[in-house]
C-alpha positions in Angstrom: 92.0 89.4 -42.5 88.1 89.7 -41.6 87.1 87.5 -38.9 84.2 86.5 -37.5 84.0 89.3 -34.6 84.9 92.4 -35.6 86.6 94.8 -33.5 84.1 98.0 -34.4 84.3 102.3 -33.2 82.5 103.1 -29.9 79.2 104.3 -31.6 76.8 101.8 -30.8 74.9 99.4 -32.6 74.5 96.2 -34.2 76.6 94.3 -36.5 75.1 91.2 -38.1 77.9 89.1 -38.8 78.5 86.8 -42.3 76.9 83.3 -40.8 74.1 83.2 -39.6 71.6 84.9 -38.1 73.3 86.2 -34.5 73.9 89.4 -33.6 76.3 91.3 -31.6 76.8 94.6 -30.4 79.6 96.6 -32.2 81.5 97.5 -28.8 82.9 94.5 -28.4 86.9 94.4 -27.3 89.5 91.8 -27.2 89.1 91.7 -23.4 85.1 90.8 -24.5 86.4 88.0 -26.3 89.0 86.7 -23.5 86.6 87.1 -21.0 83.5 85.0 -23.3 87.1 82.3 -23.4 87.7 82.1 -20.1 84.0 82.0 -18.6 83.9 79.4 -21.1 85.8 77.3 -19.7 85.2 74.2 -16.7 85.4 75.7 -13.4 89.0 73.3 -12.6 90.5 75.1 -15.9 89.5 78.4 -16.0 90.3 78.3 -12.1 94.1 77.5 -12.7 93.8 80.1 -15.1 92.8 82.7 -12.5 95.3 81.6 -10.7 98.2 82.8 -12.5 96.2 85.9 -13.4 97.0 89.5 -11.5 94.1 91.3 -9.6 94.6 94.0 -12.0 93.7 90.9 -15.3 91.3 89.7 -12.7 89.0 93.6 -12.4 89.8 93.5 -16.8 88.4 90.1 -16.7 85.0 91.3 -14.7 84.1 94.2 -16.3 84.0 92.8 -19.5 82.4 89.9 -18.5 80.1 92.4 -16.7 78.8 94.6 -19.2 78.3 90.9 -22.0 73.8 90.5 -21.4 74.0 87.7 -22.5 76.4 84.6 -24.6 74.3 82.7 -27.4 76.1 79.6 -28.3 76.3 81.5 -31.9 78.1 83.4 -29.7 80.1 81.6 -28.3 80.5 79.7 -31.5 81.7 82.8 -33.6 84.3 83.6 -30.7 86.1 80.1 -30.1 86.3 79.8 -34.1 88.1 83.2 -33.9 90.4 81.8 -32.1 91.4 78.5 -33.6 91.4 80.1 -37.0 94.0 82.9 -34.8 96.2 80.0 -33.6 95.6 77.6 -36.2 97.5 80.0 -38.9 99.8 77.6 -41.0 103.0 79.5 -39.5 102.2 79.4 -36.2 104.1 76.6 -35.1 105.0 76.4 -31.6 108.2 75.7 -30.2 109.4 75.0 -27.1 112.6 75.4 -25.0 114.7 79.0 -23.0 115.1 80.8 -26.3 111.7 80.6 -27.2 110.6 81.2 -24.7 112.1 84.2 -23.8 110.8 84.8 -27.1 107.3 84.6 -26.2 107.3 86.4 -22.7 109.3 89.5 -24.5 106.1 89.6 -26.6 103.2 89.1 -24.2 105.0 91.1 -21.2 106.6 93.7 -20.9 110.6 93.9 -21.2 111.0 94.1 -16.7 108.5 91.6 -16.1 109.5 89.4 -18.9 112.6 89.9 -17.3 111.8 89.5 -13.9 109.5 86.0 -14.3 112.4 83.7 -16.5 114.6 85.3 -13.5 112.6 83.5 -11.5 112.5 80.2 -14.0 116.6 80.1 -13.1 115.9 80.2 -9.4 116.0 83.8 -9.6 115.4 84.7 -5.9 112.3 81.8 -4.7 109.6 82.7 -6.7 107.9 81.8 -3.2 109.0 84.5 -0.7 108.4 88.1 -3.0 104.6 87.7 -3.0 104.9 87.3 1.0 107.2 90.0 1.2 104.5 91.8 -0.9 102.6 91.8 2.4 104.6 92.9 4.9 103.8 95.8 6.3 105.3 99.5 4.9 106.7 100.8 7.5 108.0 97.4 8.9 109.8 96.9 5.0 110.2 100.2 5.1 112.9 99.8 8.2 114.0 96.5 7.3 115.3 97.8 3.7 116.5 101.0 4.9 119.3 99.2 7.1 120.5 97.1 4.7 123.3 98.1 2.0 122.2 99.9 -1.2 122.6 97.2 -3.8 121.0 94.8 -1.5 118.0 96.7 -0.9 118.1 98.4 -4.2 117.6 93.8 -5.7 114.8 93.9 -3.4 113.1 96.5 -4.9 114.0 95.4 -7.9 111.4 91.9 -7.3 108.9 93.9 -5.7 105.5 95.8 -7.1 105.5 99.1 -8.5 102.7 100.2 -6.3 104.6 98.6 -2.6 107.9 100.3 -3.4 106.3 103.7 -4.0 105.1 102.9 -0.6 107.7 102.1 1.2 110.1 104.8 0.1 107.5 107.0 0.6 108.0 105.8 4.4 112.1 106.4 3.9 113.8 109.0 5.6 115.5 111.7 3.8 116.8 111.5 0.5 117.0 107.9 1.4 114.6 106.6 -2.1 117.0 109.7 -4.4 119.3 106.8 -3.6 118.3 103.7 -3.7 116.3 104.9 -6.3 119.2 105.6 -8.7 121.1 102.9 -7.6 118.1 100.5 -9.3 118.2 102.6 -12.5 121.8 102.6 -12.4 123.3 98.5 -11.5 122.3 95.7 -14.2 119.3 93.0 -12.8 120.6 91.0 -10.2 122.1 87.8 -11.5 119.1 85.1 -10.4 122.1 83.5 -8.0 122.5 87.0 -6.1 118.2 87.3 -6.2 117.7 83.7 -4.5 120.8 84.0 -1.9 119.2 87.4 -0.9 115.0 85.2 -0.7 116.9 82.8 1.2 118.5 85.5 4.1 114.7 87.2 3.5 112.9 83.8 4.9 115.2 83.8 7.4 115.4 87.4 8.6 112.2 88.8 8.1 109.3 86.5 7.5 110.7 84.6 10.4 111.1 87.9 12.2 114.3 87.1 13.2 116.0 89.9 13.2 119.4 90.9 11.9 120.4 92.4 8.7 121.9 90.7 5.1 125.3 91.9 3.9 125.0 90.4 0.0 128.3 91.4 -1.7 128.0 94.3 -4.2 129.6 98.0 -5.3 128.9 100.9 -4.1 128.6 104.3 -6.1 128.8 104.3 -9.7 127.8 102.1 -11.9 126.8 101.4 -16.0 124.4 103.4 -17.7 120.7 101.9 -17.7 120.3 98.2 -18.3 116.9 96.3 -19.4 114.5 99.6 -19.7 115.8 100.1 -15.4 115.6 104.0 -15.9 111.5 103.2 -17.0 110.8 100.7 -13.9 112.5 104.0 -11.5 109.4 106.4 -13.9 106.9 103.9 -13.4 107.4 103.3 -9.7 107.4 106.9 -8.5 104.0 107.7 -10.5 102.8 105.8 -7.7 104.3 108.6 -5.7 102.5 111.7 -4.2 103.4 114.9 -7.0 105.7 116.7 -4.9 107.8 113.9 -4.3 107.9 112.4 -8.1 108.7 115.8 -9.1 111.5 116.2 -6.9 113.2 112.8 -7.4 112.7 113.4 -11.0 115.0 116.9 -10.6 117.5 114.8 -8.9 117.8 112.2 -11.5 118.2 114.9 -14.0 121.2 116.6 -12.4 123.0 113.1 -10.8 122.0 111.7 -14.8 120.8 113.3 -17.3 120.0 109.5 -19.4 119.0 107.6 -16.4 116.6 111.1 -16.1 115.2 110.3 -19.4 114.1 107.2 -19.0 112.3 108.4 -16.4 110.6 111.2 -17.4 109.5 108.8 -20.6 108.0 106.1 -18.1 106.0 108.7 -16.2 102.5 109.2 -17.6 101.0 112.0 -15.1 97.5 113.4 -15.2 98.0 117.0 -15.7 99.7 115.7 -19.3 97.1 113.6 -20.6 95.8 116.1 -22.5 98.7 116.0 -24.7 99.6 112.5 -24.0 96.5 111.1 -24.9 94.4 110.9 -28.9 90.6 112.1 -28.8 90.0 107.9 -28.7 91.6 107.4 -26.1 89.0 110.0 -24.1 86.6 108.1 -25.7 87.6 104.2 -24.0 88.4 105.7 -20.6 85.3 107.9 -19.8 83.8 104.4 -21.5 85.9 101.9 -18.7 86.8 104.7 -15.7 84.4 104.4 -12.5 82.2 107.4 -12.7 83.2 108.6 -8.7 87.3 108.4 -9.4 86.7 110.5 -12.2 84.5 113.2 -10.7 87.3 112.9 -8.1 89.8 113.3 -10.2 88.8 115.9 -12.2 87.2 117.8 -9.4 90.8 118.6 -8.6 92.2 118.5 -11.8 90.1 122.0 -11.9 93.2 123.4 -10.0 96.5 121.1 -11.0 94.8 120.0 -14.3 92.8 122.4 -15.9 94.0 121.4 -19.7 93.2 117.4 -19.1 89.7 119.0 -17.7 89.4 120.5 -20.7 90.6 117.5 -23.0 88.4 115.2 -21.3 85.3 117.3 -22.2 86.1 118.0 -25.3 85.6 114.1 -26.2 82.2 113.6 -24.5 79.2 114.9 -25.5 77.4 118.1 -24.2 74.9 116.8 -22.2 77.7 114.5 -20.6 79.3 117.6 -19.8 76.5 119.7 -18.5 75.9 116.4 -16.4 79.1 115.6 -15.3 79.8 120.3 -14.1 76.4 119.8 -12.1 77.8 116.8 -10.4 80.7 118.6 -9.6 79.5 122.3 -8.5 78.0 119.9 -5.3 81.6 119.0 -4.6 84.0 119.6 -2.2 87.4 120.5 -3.9 89.3 116.7 -2.3 92.2 117.1 -0.5 95.7 116.7 -2.5 96.0 113.1 -1.3 92.4 111.5 -2.2 93.0 114.3 -5.2 96.0 112.7 -6.6 95.0 109.2 -5.7 92.3 109.4 -7.8 94.3 110.8 -10.4 96.4 108.2 -10.5 93.3 105.2 -10.8 92.9 107.7 -14.0 96.1 106.8 -15.5 96.5 103.7 -14.3 93.6 102.8 -16.0 95.0 104.7 -19.2 97.5 102.1 -19.2 95.5 99.2 -18.8 93.9 100.5 -21.9 97.2 100.9 -23.3 98.2 97.4 -22.8 95.0 96.1 -24.0 95.5 98.3 -27.6 92.7 100.2 -27.3 94.7 103.3 -28.0 98.7 104.5 -28.1 99.8 107.4 -26.4 101.5 110.3 -28.2 105.2 110.5 -26.9 106.7 113.6 -25.2 108.0 116.2 -27.5 110.9 116.9 -27.4 111.0 120.5 -25.6 108.9 117.7 -23.1 111.9 115.5 -22.3 114.2 116.4 -19.7 117.5 118.4 -20.9 120.7 116.3 -21.4 
């Protein structure tokens, strides 16, 4: 279906609209159009939307809008008409209710996030508690979680962001991270009632600093195989861990439960494997959007741990740009393991953002790369 604005390739240049004399640059993406719509709203209306956006989503908006030199009335009208055309189709009747809400959320968000939102709506743990738990200092939260029974600890982790969970578990003692993540992958998601009970305890014991430990009921030991993509959630979490810990956990899951190990491995995306997971167009989009300092640091560290990915990235930009990068890299010191892996995680994070925005699709893992059953 043709529209007033078309998402074209990334080669630059101009393209004339079919209506009027207004022109637009052909690198427009869905993010640019969404940014135009959001910025055109009243401050009150936009604020209500922004309040519900994550920092990552807000960064996508800010980046997209900053790339627009100007937005003429004609361009704004064209974007608005395209939006109206999309939502005004004859078969696009909207219905409400719990079932329809679940269906729509499934289309708009990843399964784990949709289930979490629905759980909160159903009284799943007093949703106001969890953002405050997210802000607790990592060490304090690590100490508290380790003092809980395993089912309770896994339930708490299920409500934290992947990055926060990784930071907390990186501070855990011994093999605790292995045990709690395996628990999370094996068990059914906690019910709304259980999460609400746990949230109430967290409010009293942790947020009000009154101490103590929760004895929420739950069964230890082996449980059912992963449900609701729990293995994928664990994979997302350990993506944020240092490489050595990530690999050790993955080996542990493969040995403890091959099915979980396969689900976890499928959700992991490392800098080392980008050359095999990204199409050439994806590399172009990544190099276009990524912060230059982060990219150079990731590539410099990648000269040691991911030379194939470095070669792949350089193979998808002009020779002139490669020469510029190499000149800068020659003057850089190799980052520390911590700084290098942090930069590489930022790169893979940006890859995931681009995939979520529909810029490209990742190439599936080859059969030989998947964990053996």
